MIDOSE-1310 file (N, C-alpha, C; in nm, 2 decimals, decimal comma, always signed):
residues 74
mehn	-4,25/+2,94/+0,16/-4,27/+2,85/+0,08/-4,13/+2,78/+0,07; -4,12/+2,65/+0,09/-3,98/+2,57/+0,08/-3,97/+2,55/-0,05; -3,85/+2,55/-0,09/-3,81/+2,53/-0,24/-3,73/+2,41/-0,25; -3,72/+2,32/-0,38/-3,65/+2,19/-0,37/-3,49/+2,24/-0,38
ikdk	-3,44/+2,18/-0,28/-3,30/+2,20/-0,27/-3,19/+2,19/-0,37; -3,22/+2,08/-0,47/-3,14/+2,05/-0,57/-3,19/+2,18/-0,69; -3,30/+2,23/-0,71/-3,34/+2,34/-0,78/-3,24/+2,48/-0,75; -3,25/+2,48/-0,61/-3,18/+2,60/-0,56/-3,02/+2,58/-0,58
iewt	-2,95/+2,46/-0,56/-2,82/+2,44/-0,59/-2,78/+2,46/-0,71; -2,87/+2,41/-0,82/-2,82/+2,41/-0,96/-2,86/+2,57/-0,99; -2,94/+2,62/-0,95/-2,97/+2,78/-0,98/-2,83/+2,86/-0,94; -2,81/+2,83/-0,81/-2,69/+2,90/-0,74/-2,58/+2,87/-0,83
iifv	-2,54/+2,75/-0,89/-2,41/+2,71/-0,94/-2,43/+2,77/-1,07; -2,53/+2,77/-1,15/-2,54/+2,86/-1,27/-2,51/+3,00/-1,26; -2,56/+3,07/-1,15/-2,54/+3,20/-1,09/-2,39/+3,25/-1,10; -2,33/+3,16/-0,99/-2,19/+3,17/-0,97/-2,12/+3,17/-1,09
wefg	-2,15/+3,09/-1,21/-2,07/+3,07/-1,32/-2,10/+3,21/-1,41; -2,23/+3,25/-1,40/-2,25/+3,39/-1,48/-2,20/+3,50/-1,42; -2,18/+3,51/-1,30/-2,11/+3,61/-1,22/-1,98/+3,61/-1,25; -1,92/+3,49/-1,26/-1,75/+3,48/-1,27/-1,74/+3,52/-1,43
rkyg	-1,81/+3,47/-1,52/-1,78/+3,51/-1,64/-1,81/+3,64/-1,68; -1,91/+3,73/-1,61/-1,91/+3,88/-1,63/-1,77/+3,93/-1,56; -1,71/+3,89/-1,49/-1,61/+3,98/-1,41/-1,48/+3,89/-1,41; -1,47/+3,79/-1,53/-1,34/+3,73/-1,57/-1,29/+3,65/-1,46
ltmk	-1,38/+3,57/-1,37/-1,32/+3,51/-1,26/-1,35/+3,37/-1,29; -1,28/+3,25/-1,22/-1,29/+3,11/-1,23/-1,43/+3,11/-1,13; -1,48/+2,97/-1,14/-1,60/+2,95/-1,07/-1,56/+2,95/-0,90; -1,43/+2,90/-0,88/-1,38/+2,93/-0,73/-1,38/+3,06/-0,68
qafn	-1,31/+3,14/-0,76/-1,30/+3,28/-0,73/-1,43/+3,33/-0,70; -1,51/+3,32/-0,82/-1,65/+3,38/-0,79/-1,72/+3,34/-0,68; -1,71/+3,23/-0,64/-1,78/+3,18/-0,52/-1,74/+3,23/-0,40; -1,59/+3,25/-0,40/-1,50/+3,29/-0,27/-1,54/+3,44/-0,26
ylsr	-1,55/+3,50/-0,37/-1,57/+3,64/-0,35/-1,74/+3,68/-0,30; -1,84/+3,59/-0,39/-1,98/+3,59/-0,33/-2,00/+3,55/-0,18; -1,90/+3,45/-0,14/-1,92/+3,43/+0,02/-1,86/+3,52/+0,08; -1,74/+3,57/+0,06/-1,68/+3,68/+0,14/-1,78/+3,80/+0,17
fkgi	-1,84/+3,85/+0,05/-1,89/+3,98/+0,06/-2,06/+3,96/+0,06; -2,10/+3,83/+0,13/-2,24/+3,80/+0,17/-2,32/+3,78/+0,05; -2,28/+3,76/-0,08/-2,38/+3,74/-0,20/-2,46/+3,62/-0,19; -2,39/+3,51/-0,15/-2,43/+3,37/-0,16/-2,54/+3,39/-0,02
dfid	-2,50/+3,43/+0,08/-2,60/+3,44/+0,20/-2,74/+3,52/+0,14; -2,73/+3,61/+0,09/-2,82/+3,70/+0,02/-2,93/+3,59/-0,07; -2,84/+3,51/-0,16/-2,92/+3,44/-0,25/-2,99/+3,33/-0,17; -2,93/+3,27/-0,08/-2,98/+3,17/+0,01/-3,11/+3,21/+0,10
rhyg	-3,09/+3,34/+0,15/-3,21/+3,40/+0,22/-3,32/+3,44/+0,12; -3,28/+3,49/+0,01/-3,40/+3,55/-0,09/-3,42/+3,45/-0,20; -3,40/+3,33/-0,21/-3,39/+3,25/-0,33/-3,53/+3,26/-0,39; -3,64/+3,29/-0,31/-3,77/+3,29/-0,38/-3,80/+3,39/-0,47
yvht	-3,72/+3,51/-0,45/-3,73/+3,60/-0,52/-3,61/+3,62/-0,65; -3,49/+3,59/-0,61/-3,40/+3,59/-0,68/-3,40/+3,49/-0,83; -3,47/+3,35/-0,80/-3,46/+3,26/-0,89/-3,57/+3,31/-1,00; -3,65/+3,42/-0,98/-3,76/+3,46/-1,08/-3,70/+3,56/-1,17
qsfa	-3,56/+3,62/-1,12/-3,53/+3,72/-1,21/-3,41/+3,69/-1,31; -3,38/+3,75/-1,40/-3,28/+3,71/-1,50/-3,13/+3,70/-1,44; -3,07/+3,64/-1,48/-2,94/+3,60/-1,44/-2,86/+3,75/-1,46; -2,86/+3,81/-1,58/-2,81/+3,92/-1,61/-2,83/+4,06/-1,49
smvd	-2,97/+4,06/-1,47/-3,03/+4,12/-1,36/-2,97/+4,11/-1,23; -2,97/+3,97/-1,20/-2,92/+3,94/-1,06/-2,77/+3,97/-1,04; -2,70/+3,93/-1,14/-2,55/+3,95/-1,14/-2,51/+4,10/-1,12; -2,59/+4,18/-1,18/-2,56/+4,33/-1,15/-2,61/+4,35/-0,99
diae	-2,73/+4,33/-0,97/-2,76/+4,34/-0,84/-2,68/+4,28/-0,72; -2,65/+4,17/-0,73/-2,54/+4,10/-0,63/-2,41/+4,15/-0,63; -2,37/+4,20/-0,74/-2,24/+4,28/-0,75/-2,26/+4,42/-0,65; -2,36/+4,48/-0,68/-2,39/+4,61/-0,61/-2,41/+4,57/-0,44
ychr	-2,47/+4,46/-0,41/-2,49/+4,43/-0,30/-2,37/+4,38/-0,24; -2,28/+4,32/-0,32/-2,14/+4,28/-0,25/-2,07/+4,41/-0,21; -2,08/+4,50/-0,32/-2,00/+4,61/-0,31/-2,03/+4,71/-0,19; -2,16/+4,70/-0,14/-2,20/+4,76/-0,01/-2,16/+4,68/+0,09
hggt	-2,09/+4,57/+0,09/-2,04/+4,46/+0,21/-1,90/+4,48/+0,18; -1,82/+4,57/+0,11/-1,67/+4,57/+0,10/-1,61/+4,53/-0,04; -1,70/+4,45/-0,12/-1,64/+4,41/-0,24/-1,60/+4,54/-0,33; -1,53/+4,49/-0,43/-1,45/+4,59/-0,54/-1,50/+4,57/-0,66
lm	-1,57/+4,47/-0,69/-1,64/+4,45/-0,84/-1,76/+4,52/-0,86; -1,77/+4,62/-0,97/-1,89/+4,68/-1,01/-1,90/+4,67/-1,14
């Protein structure tokens, strides 16, 4: 199923903000971290699932995913 690109972008922006808020990062820092450790790629590929979950749950799950790809935040 193809998702509306506007909804996908809006959800991702809010997610990046929530991720940064939890870890004390600016939006730019959070986005760069998520990009570097493949979190943005995961969200892009699995948006159909991730957007149905709570932000709190997904922040924890994506942090763990990034950690498995070399990230240090947990």
